[in-house]
ZAPA-384979 format. One record per residue (C-alpha): residue number from 1; residue in one letter; x, y, z. Coordinates in Angstrom, 2 decimals. Example, Ala and Ser with C-alpha at 12.3 -4.5 7.8 and 13.67 -1.06 7.14 Angstrom:
<pts>
<pt><resi>1</resi><resn>a</resn><px>12.30</px><py>-4.50</py><pz>7.80</pz></pt>
<pt><resi>2</resi><resn>s</resn><px>13.67</px><py>-1.06</py><pz>7.14</pz></pt>
</pts>
This chain:
<pts>
<pt><resi>1</resi><resn>m</resn><px>52.24</px><py>-121.00</py><pz>-82.00</pz></pt>
<pt><resi>2</resi><resn>r</resn><px>54.14</px><py>-118.59</py><pz>-84.25</pz></pt>
<pt><resi>3</resi><resn>k</resn><px>57.83</px><py>-118.66</py><pz>-84.72</pz></pt>
<pt><resi>4</resi><resn>k</resn><px>60.11</px><py>-116.49</py><pz>-82.64</pz></pt>
<pt><resi>5</resi><resn>i</resn><px>63.02</px><py>-115.27</py><pz>-84.85</pz></pt>
<pt><resi>6</resi><resn>v</resn><px>66.12</px><py>-113.13</py><pz>-84.34</pz></pt>
<pt><resi>7</resi><resn>a</resn><px>67.44</px><py>-112.40</py><pz>-87.79</pz></pt>
<pt><resi>8</resi><resn>g</resn><px>70.73</px><py>-110.71</py><pz>-88.43</pz></pt>
<pt><resi>9</resi><resn>n</resn><px>71.06</px><py>-108.33</py><pz>-91.46</pz></pt>
<pt><resi>10</resi><resn>w</resn><px>74.80</px><py>-107.79</py><pz>-92.11</pz></pt>
<pt><resi>11</resi><resn>k</resn><px>74.19</px><py>-105.18</py><pz>-94.82</pz></pt>
<pt><resi>12</resi><resn>m</resn><px>77.45</px><py>-104.12</py><pz>-96.69</pz></pt>
<pt><resi>13</resi><resn>n</resn><px>79.85</px><py>-105.27</py><pz>-94.18</pz></pt>
<pt><resi>14</resi><resn>m</resn><px>82.50</px><py>-108.07</py><pz>-93.64</pz></pt>
<pt><resi>15</resi><resn>t</resn><px>84.75</px><py>-109.26</py><pz>-96.31</pz></pt>
<pt><resi>16</resi><resn>l</resn><px>84.38</px><py>-113.00</py><pz>-97.29</pz></pt>
<pt><resi>17</resi><resn>q</resn><px>87.02</px><py>-113.95</py><pz>-94.72</pz></pt>
<pt><resi>18</resi><resn>e</resn><px>85.66</px><py>-111.99</py><pz>-91.89</pz></pt>
<pt><resi>19</resi><resn>g</resn><px>81.97</px><py>-113.13</py><pz>-92.65</pz></pt>
<pt><resi>20</resi><resn>i</resn><px>83.00</px><py>-116.90</py><pz>-92.54</pz></pt>
<pt><resi>21</resi><resn>a</resn><px>84.89</px><py>-116.12</py><pz>-89.25</pz></pt>
<pt><resi>22</resi><resn>l</resn><px>81.84</px><py>-114.49</py><pz>-87.75</pz></pt>
<pt><resi>23</resi><resn>a</resn><px>79.54</px><py>-117.34</py><pz>-89.06</pz></pt>
<pt><resi>24</resi><resn>k</resn><px>81.78</px><py>-120.13</py><pz>-87.68</pz></pt>
<pt><resi>25</resi><resn>e</resn><px>81.80</px><py>-118.29</py><pz>-84.33</pz></pt>
<pt><resi>26</resi><resn>l</resn><px>77.98</px><py>-118.18</py><pz>-84.32</pz></pt>
<pt><resi>27</resi><resn>n</resn><px>77.81</px><py>-121.70</py><pz>-85.34</pz></pt>
<pt><resi>28</resi><resn>e</resn><px>79.97</px><py>-122.96</py><pz>-82.51</pz></pt>
<pt><resi>29</resi><resn>t</resn><px>78.48</px><py>-120.56</py><pz>-79.83</pz></pt>
<pt><resi>30</resi><resn>l</resn><px>74.87</px><py>-121.42</py><pz>-80.59</pz></pt>
<pt><resi>31</resi><resn>g</resn><px>75.57</px><py>-125.08</py><pz>-81.12</pz></pt>
<pt><resi>32</resi><resn>a</resn><px>77.06</px><py>-125.12</py><pz>-77.50</pz></pt>
<pt><resi>33</resi><resn>d</resn><px>74.15</px><py>-122.97</py><pz>-75.99</pz></pt>
<pt><resi>34</resi><resn>k</resn><px>71.05</px><py>-123.75</py><pz>-78.10</pz></pt>
<pt><resi>35</resi><resn>p</resn><px>68.95</px><py>-120.81</py><pz>-78.70</pz></pt>
<pt><resi>36</resi><resn>n</resn><px>65.28</px><py>-120.62</py><pz>-77.57</pz></pt>
<pt><resi>37</resi><resn>c</resn><px>64.26</px><py>-118.97</py><pz>-80.85</pz></pt>
<pt><resi>38</resi><resn>g</resn><px>64.79</px><py>-119.28</py><pz>-84.60</pz></pt>
<pt><resi>39</resi><resn>v</resn><px>67.96</px><py>-117.62</py><pz>-85.60</pz></pt>
<pt><resi>40</resi><resn>v</resn><px>68.83</px><py>-116.35</py><pz>-89.30</pz></pt>
<pt><resi>41</resi><resn>i</resn><px>71.87</px><py>-114.73</py><pz>-90.62</pz></pt>
<pt><resi>42</resi><resn>c</resn><px>71.41</px><py>-112.59</py><pz>-93.87</pz></pt>
<pt><resi>43</resi><resn>t</resn><px>74.78</px><py>-111.99</py><pz>-95.37</pz></pt>
<pt><resi>44</resi><resn>p</resn><px>76.08</px><py>-110.24</py><pz>-98.61</pz></pt>
<pt><resi>45</resi><resn>f</resn><px>75.52</px><py>-112.52</py><pz>-101.68</pz></pt>
<pt><resi>46</resi><resn>i</resn><px>79.25</px><py>-113.47</py><pz>-101.96</pz></pt>
<pt><resi>47</resi><resn>h</resn><px>79.25</px><py>-115.00</py><pz>-98.72</pz></pt>
<pt><resi>48</resi><resn>l</resn><px>76.19</px><py>-117.36</py><pz>-99.01</pz></pt>
<pt><resi>49</resi><resn>a</resn><px>77.74</px><py>-120.42</py><pz>-100.66</pz></pt>
<pt><resi>50</resi><resn>s</resn><px>80.77</px><py>-120.60</py><pz>-98.34</pz></pt>
<pt><resi>51</resi><resn>v</resn><px>78.86</px><py>-120.02</py><pz>-95.32</pz></pt>
<pt><resi>52</resi><resn>a</resn><px>76.16</px><py>-122.66</py><pz>-96.17</pz></pt>
<pt><resi>53</resi><resn>q</resn><px>78.72</px><py>-125.30</py><pz>-96.36</pz></pt>
<pt><resi>54</resi><resn>f</resn><px>79.34</px><py>-125.39</py><pz>-92.59</pz></pt>
<pt><resi>55</resi><resn>l</resn><px>76.51</px><py>-123.61</py><pz>-90.91</pz></pt>
<pt><resi>56</resi><resn>n</resn><px>74.08</px><py>-126.01</py><pz>-89.08</pz></pt>
<pt><resi>57</resi><resn>q</resn><px>70.81</px><py>-124.83</py><pz>-90.56</pz></pt>
<pt><resi>58</resi><resn>d</resn><px>68.92</px><py>-126.60</py><pz>-87.75</pz></pt>
<pt><resi>59</resi><resn>i</resn><px>70.10</px><py>-123.94</py><pz>-85.43</pz></pt>
<pt><resi>60</resi><resn>i</resn><px>70.93</px><py>-120.86</py><pz>-87.71</pz></pt>
<pt><resi>61</resi><resn>g</resn><px>69.15</px><py>-120.31</py><pz>-91.00</pz></pt>
<pt><resi>62</resi><resn>l</resn><px>70.80</px><py>-118.58</py><pz>-93.95</pz></pt>
<pt><resi>63</resi><resn>g</resn><px>69.37</px><py>-115.77</py><pz>-95.98</pz></pt>
<pt><resi>64</resi><resn>a</resn><px>70.39</px><py>-113.15</py><pz>-98.54</pz></pt>
<pt><resi>65</resi><resn>e</resn><px>69.69</px><py>-109.33</py><pz>-98.15</pz></pt>
<pt><resi>66</resi><resn>n</resn><px>68.12</px><py>-109.01</py><pz>-101.58</pz></pt>
<pt><resi>67</resi><resn>c</resn><px>67.25</px><py>-110.69</py><pz>-104.73</pz></pt>
<pt><resi>68</resi><resn>a</resn><px>66.37</px><py>-109.55</py><pz>-108.34</pz></pt>
<pt><resi>69</resi><resn>d</resn><px>62.79</px><py>-108.79</py><pz>-109.68</pz></pt>
<pt><resi>70</resi><resn>k</resn><px>63.75</px><py>-110.62</py><pz>-112.91</pz></pt>
<pt><resi>71</resi><resn>e</resn><px>64.04</px><py>-114.49</py><pz>-113.47</pz></pt>
<pt><resi>72</resi><resn>k</resn><px>67.19</px><py>-114.60</py><pz>-115.20</pz></pt>
<pt><resi>73</resi><resn>g</resn><px>68.83</px><py>-113.09</py><pz>-118.36</pz></pt>
<pt><resi>74</resi><resn>a</resn><px>70.72</px><py>-109.96</py><pz>-119.56</pz></pt>
<pt><resi>75</resi><resn>y</resn><px>70.87</px><py>-108.21</py><pz>-116.09</pz></pt>
<pt><resi>76</resi><resn>t</resn><px>74.41</px><py>-107.58</py><pz>-115.44</pz></pt>
<pt><resi>77</resi><resn>g</resn><px>75.29</px><py>-107.47</py><pz>-111.56</pz></pt>
<pt><resi>78</resi><resn>e</resn><px>71.89</px><py>-108.74</py><pz>-110.48</pz></pt>
<pt><resi>79</resi><resn>v</resn><px>71.36</px><py>-112.02</py><pz>-108.45</pz></pt>
<pt><resi>80</resi><resn>s</resn><px>68.25</px><py>-113.93</py><pz>-109.11</pz></pt>
<pt><resi>81</resi><resn>a</resn><px>66.17</px><py>-115.77</py><pz>-106.36</pz></pt>
<pt><resi>82</resi><resn>a</resn><px>67.13</px><py>-119.13</py><pz>-107.96</pz></pt>
<pt><resi>83</resi><resn>m</resn><px>70.64</px><py>-118.31</py><pz>-107.64</pz></pt>
<pt><resi>84</resi><resn>v</resn><px>70.19</px><py>-117.58</py><pz>-103.86</pz></pt>
<pt><resi>85</resi><resn>k</resn><px>68.26</px><py>-120.64</py><pz>-103.40</pz></pt>
<pt><resi>86</resi><resn>s</resn><px>70.97</px><py>-122.73</py><pz>-105.10</pz></pt>
<pt><resi>87</resi><resn>t</resn><px>73.64</px><py>-121.47</py><pz>-102.45</pz></pt>
<pt><resi>88</resi><resn>g</resn><px>71.60</px><py>-123.27</py><pz>-99.70</pz></pt>
<pt><resi>89</resi><resn>a</resn><px>70.12</px><py>-120.33</py><pz>-98.34</pz></pt>
<pt><resi>90</resi><resn>q</resn><px>66.48</px><py>-120.32</py><pz>-97.11</pz></pt>
<pt><resi>91</resi><resn>y</resn><px>65.60</px><py>-116.77</py><pz>-96.57</pz></pt>
<pt><resi>92</resi><resn>v</resn><px>65.75</px><py>-113.31</py><pz>-98.36</pz></pt>
<pt><resi>93</resi><resn>i</resn><px>65.25</px><py>-109.89</py><pz>-96.92</pz></pt>
<pt><resi>94</resi><resn>l</resn><px>63.02</px><py>-107.77</py><pz>-99.33</pz></pt>
<pt><resi>95</resi><resn>g</resn><px>61.82</px><py>-104.26</py><pz>-99.07</pz></pt>
<pt><resi>96</resi><resn>h</resn><px>64.44</px><py>-102.95</py><pz>-96.55</pz></pt>
<pt><resi>97</resi><resn>s</resn><px>64.19</px><py>-99.19</py><pz>-96.24</pz></pt>
<pt><resi>98</resi><resn>e</resn><px>67.66</px><py>-98.75</py><pz>-97.55</pz></pt>
<pt><resi>99</resi><resn>r</resn><px>66.59</px><py>-100.53</py><pz>-100.85</pz></pt>
<pt><resi>100</resi><resn>r</resn><px>63.51</px><py>-98.61</py><pz>-101.19</pz></pt>
<pt><resi>101</resi><resn>e</resn><px>65.31</px><py>-95.14</py><pz>-100.52</pz></pt>
<pt><resi>102</resi><resn>y</resn><px>68.69</px><py>-95.72</py><pz>-102.13</pz></pt>
<pt><resi>103</resi><resn>y</resn><px>67.77</px><py>-97.95</py><pz>-105.06</pz></pt>
<pt><resi>104</resi><resn>a</resn><px>64.28</px><py>-96.61</py><pz>-105.71</pz></pt>
<pt><resi>105</resi><resn>e</resn><px>62.56</px><py>-100.06</py><pz>-105.11</pz></pt>
<pt><resi>106</resi><resn>t</resn><px>58.80</px><py>-99.48</py><pz>-105.60</pz></pt>
<pt><resi>107</resi><resn>p</resn><px>55.91</px><py>-101.54</py><pz>-104.58</pz></pt>
<pt><resi>108</resi><resn>e</resn><px>55.55</px><py>-103.08</py><pz>-107.98</pz></pt>
<pt><resi>109</resi><resn>i</resn><px>59.24</px><py>-103.92</py><pz>-108.10</pz></pt>
<pt><resi>110</resi><resn>l</resn><px>59.05</px><py>-105.48</py><pz>-104.41</pz></pt>
<pt><resi>111</resi><resn>k</resn><px>55.75</px><py>-107.45</py><pz>-105.62</pz></pt>
<pt><resi>112</resi><resn>e</resn><px>57.61</px><py>-109.10</py><pz>-108.43</pz></pt>
<pt><resi>113</resi><resn>k</resn><px>60.79</px><py>-109.95</py><pz>-106.09</pz></pt>
<pt><resi>114</resi><resn>v</resn><px>58.24</px><py>-111.48</py><pz>-103.50</pz></pt>
<pt><resi>115</resi><resn>l</resn><px>56.73</px><py>-113.74</py><pz>-106.09</pz></pt>
<pt><resi>116</resi><resn>l</resn><px>59.97</px><py>-114.92</py><pz>-107.57</pz></pt>
<pt><resi>117</resi><resn>a</resn><px>61.56</px><py>-115.55</py><pz>-103.95</pz></pt>
<pt><resi>118</resi><resn>l</resn><px>58.36</px><py>-117.72</py><pz>-103.10</pz></pt>
<pt><resi>119</resi><resn>k</resn><px>58.45</px><py>-119.50</py><pz>-106.44</pz></pt>
<pt><resi>120</resi><resn>n</resn><px>62.15</px><py>-120.43</py><pz>-105.73</pz></pt>
<pt><resi>121</resi><resn>g</resn><px>61.13</px><py>-121.95</py><pz>-102.24</pz></pt>
<pt><resi>122</resi><resn>l</resn><px>62.65</px><py>-118.94</py><pz>-100.21</pz></pt>
<pt><resi>123</resi><resn>k</resn><px>60.88</px><py>-117.64</py><pz>-97.10</pz></pt>
<pt><resi>124</resi><resn>v</resn><px>60.66</px><py>-113.74</py><pz>-97.25</pz></pt>
<pt><resi>125</resi><resn>i</resn><px>61.45</px><py>-111.20</py><pz>-94.58</pz></pt>
<pt><resi>126</resi><resn>f</resn><px>59.43</px><py>-108.31</py><pz>-95.76</pz></pt>
<pt><resi>127</resi><resn>c</resn><px>60.32</px><py>-104.89</py><pz>-94.27</pz></pt>
<pt><resi>128</resi><resn>i</resn><px>57.85</px><py>-102.19</py><pz>-93.78</pz></pt>
<pt><resi>129</resi><resn>g</resn><px>58.02</px><py>-98.93</py><pz>-91.89</pz></pt>
<pt><resi>130</resi><resn>e</resn><px>57.72</px><py>-95.16</py><pz>-91.65</pz></pt>
<pt><resi>131</resi><resn>s</resn><px>60.08</px><py>-92.24</py><pz>-91.89</pz></pt>
<pt><resi>132</resi><resn>l</resn><px>60.53</px><py>-89.61</py><pz>-89.02</pz></pt>
<pt><resi>133</resi><resn>e</resn><px>58.40</px><py>-87.23</py><pz>-90.96</pz></pt>
<pt><resi>134</resi><resn>e</resn><px>55.69</px><py>-89.66</py><pz>-91.59</pz></pt>
<pt><resi>135</resi><resn>r</resn><px>55.82</px><py>-90.72</py><pz>-87.77</pz></pt>
<pt><resi>136</resi><resn>e</resn><px>55.53</px><py>-87.07</py><pz>-86.61</pz></pt>
<pt><resi>137</resi><resn>a</resn><px>52.55</px><py>-86.48</py><pz>-89.00</pz></pt>
<pt><resi>138</resi><resn>g</resn><px>50.85</px><py>-89.41</py><pz>-87.33</pz></pt>
<pt><resi>139</resi><resn>k</resn><px>50.73</px><py>-91.44</py><pz>-90.56</pz></pt>
<pt><resi>140</resi><resn>q</resn><px>52.54</px><py>-94.56</py><pz>-89.56</pz></pt>
<pt><resi>141</resi><resn>n</resn><px>49.46</px><py>-96.78</py><pz>-89.78</pz></pt>
<pt><resi>142</resi><resn>e</resn><px>48.62</px><py>-95.74</py><pz>-93.44</pz></pt>
<pt><resi>143</resi><resn>v</resn><px>52.19</px><py>-95.95</py><pz>-94.46</pz></pt>
<pt><resi>144</resi><resn>v</resn><px>52.71</px><py>-99.55</py><pz>-93.25</pz></pt>
<pt><resi>145</resi><resn>k</resn><px>49.26</px><py>-100.79</py><pz>-94.70</pz></pt>
<pt><resi>146</resi><resn>a</resn><px>50.03</px><py>-99.46</py><pz>-97.93</pz></pt>
<pt><resi>147</resi><resn>e</resn><px>53.37</px><py>-101.00</py><pz>-97.95</pz></pt>
<pt><resi>148</resi><resn>l</resn><px>51.58</px><py>-104.46</py><pz>-97.21</pz></pt>
<pt><resi>149</resi><resn>e</resn><px>48.88</px><py>-103.82</py><pz>-99.83</pz></pt>
<pt><resi>150</resi><resn>g</resn><px>51.60</px><py>-102.84</py><pz>-102.56</pz></pt>
<pt><resi>151</resi><resn>s</resn><px>53.62</px><py>-105.92</py><pz>-102.42</pz></pt>
<pt><resi>152</resi><resn>v</resn><px>52.17</px><py>-108.91</py><pz>-100.45</pz></pt>
<pt><resi>153</resi><resn>f</resn><px>48.45</px><py>-108.61</py><pz>-100.12</pz></pt>
<pt><resi>154</resi><resn>n</resn><px>48.21</px><py>-110.02</py><pz>-103.70</pz></pt>
<pt><resi>155</resi><resn>l</resn><px>49.46</px><py>-113.41</py><pz>-102.31</pz></pt>
<pt><resi>156</resi><resn>t</resn><px>47.01</px><py>-116.21</py><pz>-101.28</pz></pt>
<pt><resi>157</resi><resn>a</resn><px>46.72</px><py>-116.89</py><pz>-97.74</pz></pt>
<pt><resi>158</resi><resn>e</resn><px>48.79</px><py>-120.20</py><pz>-98.20</pz></pt>
<pt><resi>159</resi><resn>e</resn><px>51.50</px><py>-118.15</py><pz>-99.83</pz></pt>
<pt><resi>160</resi><resn>f</resn><px>51.57</px><py>-115.61</py><pz>-97.27</pz></pt>
<pt><resi>161</resi><resn>k</resn><px>52.58</px><py>-118.31</py><pz>-94.60</pz></pt>
<pt><resi>162</resi><resn>n</resn><px>56.18</px><py>-117.96</py><pz>-96.21</pz></pt>
<pt><resi>163</resi><resn>i</resn><px>56.19</px><py>-114.07</py><pz>-95.27</pz></pt>
<pt><resi>164</resi><resn>i</resn><px>57.85</px><py>-112.73</py><pz>-92.02</pz></pt>
<pt><resi>165</resi><resn>i</resn><px>57.05</px><py>-109.05</py><pz>-91.54</pz></pt>
<pt><resi>166</resi><resn>a</resn><px>59.77</px><py>-106.96</py><pz>-90.23</pz></pt>
<pt><resi>167</resi><resn>y</resn><px>58.54</px><py>-103.60</py><pz>-88.98</pz></pt>
<pt><resi>168</resi><resn>e</resn><px>61.40</px><py>-101.12</py><pz>-89.00</pz></pt>
<pt><resi>169</resi><resn>p</resn><px>60.80</px><py>-97.44</py><pz>-88.07</pz></pt>
<pt><resi>170</resi><resn>i</resn><px>63.25</px><py>-95.91</py><pz>-90.48</pz></pt>
<pt><resi>171</resi><resn>w</resn><px>63.84</px><py>-92.94</py><pz>-87.95</pz></pt>
<pt><resi>172</resi><resn>a</resn><px>65.28</px><py>-95.54</py><pz>-85.48</pz></pt>
<pt><resi>173</resi><resn>i</resn><px>67.55</px><py>-97.46</py><pz>-87.83</pz></pt>
<pt><resi>174</resi><resn>g</resn><px>71.14</px><py>-96.87</py><pz>-86.92</pz></pt>
<pt><resi>175</resi><resn>t</resn><px>70.32</px><py>-93.63</py><pz>-85.34</pz></pt>
<pt><resi>176</resi><resn>g</resn><px>70.50</px><py>-94.96</py><pz>-81.81</pz></pt>
<pt><resi>177</resi><resn>k</resn><px>66.83</px><py>-93.83</py><pz>-81.34</pz></pt>
<pt><resi>178</resi><resn>t</resn><px>64.63</px><py>-96.97</py><pz>-80.43</pz></pt>
<pt><resi>179</resi><resn>a</resn><px>60.82</px><py>-96.76</py><pz>-80.54</pz></pt>
<pt><resi>180</resi><resn>t</resn><px>59.63</px><py>-97.39</py><pz>-77.09</pz></pt>
<pt><resi>181</resi><resn>a</resn><px>58.42</px><py>-100.81</py><pz>-76.33</pz></pt>
<pt><resi>182</resi><resn>e</resn><px>54.97</px><py>-99.38</py><pz>-76.14</pz></pt>
<pt><resi>183</resi><resn>q</resn><px>55.18</px><py>-97.70</py><pz>-79.48</pz></pt>
<pt><resi>184</resi><resn>a</resn><px>56.60</px><py>-100.84</py><pz>-81.23</pz></pt>
<pt><resi>185</resi><resn>e</resn><px>53.85</px><py>-102.91</py><pz>-79.66</pz></pt>
<pt><resi>186</resi><resn>e</resn><px>51.24</px><py>-100.40</py><pz>-80.80</pz></pt>
<pt><resi>187</resi><resn>i</resn><px>51.97</px><py>-100.77</py><pz>-84.30</pz></pt>
<pt><resi>188</resi><resn>h</resn><px>52.88</px><py>-104.42</py><pz>-84.37</pz></pt>
<pt><resi>189</resi><resn>a</resn><px>49.38</px><py>-105.02</py><pz>-83.04</pz></pt>
<pt><resi>190</resi><resn>y</resn><px>47.97</px><py>-102.86</py><pz>-85.67</pz></pt>
<pt><resi>191</resi><resn>i</resn><px>49.90</px><py>-104.55</py><pz>-88.55</pz></pt>
<pt><resi>192</resi><resn>r</resn><px>48.60</px><py>-107.96</py><pz>-87.30</pz></pt>
<pt><resi>193</resi><resn>s</resn><px>44.98</px><py>-106.56</py><pz>-87.29</pz></pt>
<pt><resi>194</resi><resn>v</resn><px>45.58</px><py>-105.34</py><pz>-91.10</pz></pt>
<pt><resi>195</resi><resn>i</resn><px>46.86</px><py>-108.96</py><pz>-91.74</pz></pt>
<pt><resi>196</resi><resn>a</resn><px>43.84</px><py>-110.38</py><pz>-90.09</pz></pt>
<pt><resi>197</resi><resn>g</resn><px>41.60</px><py>-108.12</py><pz>-92.27</pz></pt>
<pt><resi>198</resi><resn>q</resn><px>43.21</px><py>-109.35</py><pz>-95.32</pz></pt>
<pt><resi>199</resi><resn>f</resn><px>43.79</px><py>-113.07</py><pz>-94.75</pz></pt>
<pt><resi>200</resi><resn>g</resn><px>41.81</px><py>-113.88</py><pz>-91.52</pz></pt>
<pt><resi>201</resi><resn>e</resn><px>42.70</px><py>-114.19</py><pz>-87.81</pz></pt>
<pt><resi>202</resi><resn>e</resn><px>44.30</px><py>-117.47</py><pz>-88.03</pz></pt>
<pt><resi>203</resi><resn>v</resn><px>46.81</px><py>-116.40</py><pz>-90.57</pz></pt>
<pt><resi>204</resi><resn>a</resn><px>47.43</px><py>-113.08</py><pz>-88.57</pz></pt>
<pt><resi>205</resi><resn>q</resn><px>48.10</px><py>-114.87</py><pz>-85.34</pz></pt>
<pt><resi>206</resi><resn>d</resn><px>50.62</px><py>-117.38</py><pz>-87.09</pz></pt>
<pt><resi>207</resi><resn>t</resn><px>52.52</px><py>-114.51</py><pz>-88.77</pz></pt>
<pt><resi>208</resi><resn>t</resn><px>55.89</px><py>-113.64</py><pz>-87.23</pz></pt>
<pt><resi>209</resi><resn>i</resn><px>56.41</px><py>-109.90</py><pz>-86.87</pz></pt>
<pt><resi>210</resi><resn>l</resn><px>60.03</px><py>-108.92</py><pz>-86.22</pz></pt>
<pt><resi>211</resi><resn>y</resn><px>61.07</px><py>-105.38</py><pz>-84.69</pz></pt>
<pt><resi>212</resi><resn>g</resn><px>64.01</px><py>-103.90</py><pz>-86.53</pz></pt>
<pt><resi>213</resi><resn>g</resn><px>64.99</px><py>-100.54</py><pz>-85.45</pz></pt>
<pt><resi>214</resi><resn>s</resn><px>68.15</px><py>-100.24</py><pz>-83.19</pz></pt>
<pt><resi>215</resi><resn>c</resn><px>67.48</px><py>-103.38</py><pz>-81.07</pz></pt>
<pt><resi>216</resi><resn>k</resn><px>70.45</px><py>-104.19</py><pz>-78.75</pz></pt>
<pt><resi>217</resi><resn>p</resn><px>71.10</px><py>-106.74</py><pz>-75.90</pz></pt>
<pt><resi>218</resi><resn>s</resn><px>70.10</px><py>-103.92</py><pz>-73.48</pz></pt>
<pt><resi>219</resi><resn>n</resn><px>66.53</px><py>-103.24</py><pz>-74.72</pz></pt>
<pt><resi>220</resi><resn>a</resn><px>65.64</px><py>-106.64</py><pz>-76.33</pz></pt>
<pt><resi>221</resi><resn>k</resn><px>64.07</px><py>-108.16</py><pz>-73.44</pz></pt>
<pt><resi>222</resi><resn>e</resn><px>61.64</px><py>-105.38</py><pz>-72.89</pz></pt>
<pt><resi>223</resi><resn>l</resn><px>60.69</px><py>-105.37</py><pz>-76.72</pz></pt>
<pt><resi>224</resi><resn>f</resn><px>60.25</px><py>-109.14</py><pz>-76.80</pz></pt>
<pt><resi>225</resi><resn>a</resn><px>58.08</px><py>-109.30</py><pz>-73.77</pz></pt>
<pt><resi>226</resi><resn>k</resn><px>55.36</px><py>-107.50</py><pz>-75.80</pz></pt>
<pt><resi>227</resi><resn>p</resn><px>52.56</px><py>-109.77</py><pz>-77.22</pz></pt>
<pt><resi>228</resi><resn>d</resn><px>52.86</px><py>-108.84</py><pz>-80.77</pz></pt>
<pt><resi>229</resi><resn>i</resn><px>56.59</px><py>-108.53</py><pz>-81.03</pz></pt>
<pt><resi>230</resi><resn>d</resn><px>58.04</px><py>-112.03</py><pz>-82.22</pz></pt>
<pt><resi>231</resi><resn>g</resn><px>61.62</px><py>-111.23</py><pz>-82.41</pz></pt>
<pt><resi>232</resi><resn>g</resn><px>64.12</px><py>-108.80</py><pz>-84.18</pz></pt>
<pt><resi>233</resi><resn>l</resn><px>65.80</px><py>-107.86</py><pz>-87.41</pz></pt>
<pt><resi>234</resi><resn>i</resn><px>69.00</px><py>-106.82</py><pz>-86.13</pz></pt>
<pt><resi>235</resi><resn>g</resn><px>71.58</px><py>-104.57</py><pz>-88.04</pz></pt>
<pt><resi>236</resi><resn>g</resn><px>74.95</px><py>-103.42</py><pz>-86.34</pz></pt>
<pt><resi>237</resi><resn>a</resn><px>74.46</px><py>-105.66</py><pz>-83.29</pz></pt>
<pt><resi>238</resi><resn>s</resn><px>74.59</px><py>-108.71</py><pz>-85.61</pz></pt>
<pt><resi>239</resi><resn>l</resn><px>78.08</px><py>-108.07</py><pz>-86.69</pz></pt>
<pt><resi>240</resi><resn>k</resn><px>79.48</px><py>-109.12</py><pz>-83.34</pz></pt>
<pt><resi>241</resi><resn>a</resn><px>78.90</px><py>-112.56</py><pz>-82.11</pz></pt>
<pt><resi>242</resi><resn>a</resn><px>78.51</px><py>-111.39</py><pz>-78.29</pz></pt>
<pt><resi>243</resi><resn>d</resn><px>75.89</px><py>-108.80</py><pz>-79.07</pz></pt>
<pt><resi>244</resi><resn>f</resn><px>73.84</px><py>-110.86</py><pz>-81.43</pz></pt>
<pt><resi>245</resi><resn>k</resn><px>73.94</px><py>-113.75</py><pz>-78.91</pz></pt>
<pt><resi>246</resi><resn>g</resn><px>72.75</px><py>-111.28</py><pz>-76.36</pz></pt>
<pt><resi>247</resi><resn>i</resn><px>69.76</px><py>-110.33</py><pz>-78.25</pz></pt>
<pt><resi>248</resi><resn>i</resn><px>69.08</px><py>-114.07</py><pz>-78.89</pz></pt>
<pt><resi>249</resi><resn>d</resn><px>69.32</px><py>-114.72</py><pz>-75.23</pz></pt>
<pt><resi>250</resi><resn>a</resn><px>66.59</px><py>-112.29</py><pz>-74.37</pz></pt>
<pt><resi>251</resi><resn>w</resn><px>64.24</px><py>-115.14</py><pz>-75.24</pz></pt>
<pt><resi>252</resi><resn>k</resn><px>65.62</px><py>-117.23</py><pz>-72.46</pz></pt>
</pts>
């Protein structure tokens, strides 16, 4: 059975103190009312070591939002996969559309990041998805396929078991637009078929594919009811414990 996961992506929000307070609240809330799925919070780098000290990682996994494409050295301001791992984090988000767009992360760069993350024992939440223009031109399938081929299809089937895919329609991130549950299911099923073509049916059936585009407590149940949607990568709604828990509870 593939894992159901709800992952929070805090993005560039929360001071250290605010982040610790939110993480503690989630830790208590989910400790008291055990979730029916895997839960991960991906925080800014500076929060990781502090949050790792008290987070019950049997209930809530900890992840970073990015890591460097170099192992170590004279790369001022960068944070390596080894550093992320050393904080106690278990996951890292790579290939988020904001990183691709604002920081010009190419498939080649992401390929390096993925390899370094896996080498350091991190699980990767790898983001793929199309823009509004691409969706309107009916190119969503070729876009997501190319993103998989460009950065993760070089892996062995064994390595790929540490990859979680997050499909994020860029046109639905923070815009309030959400893909309908049908649109989301259609492309999730397509992504799974492409993975099957590369690694075989068994690996494809074991791969967790998350939906990441304006998922909220109000639409989570409908999205998660679809056979190929295994959870969500949550942005804004992960910054409030009640909203985040509302989405997690959609699995109950």
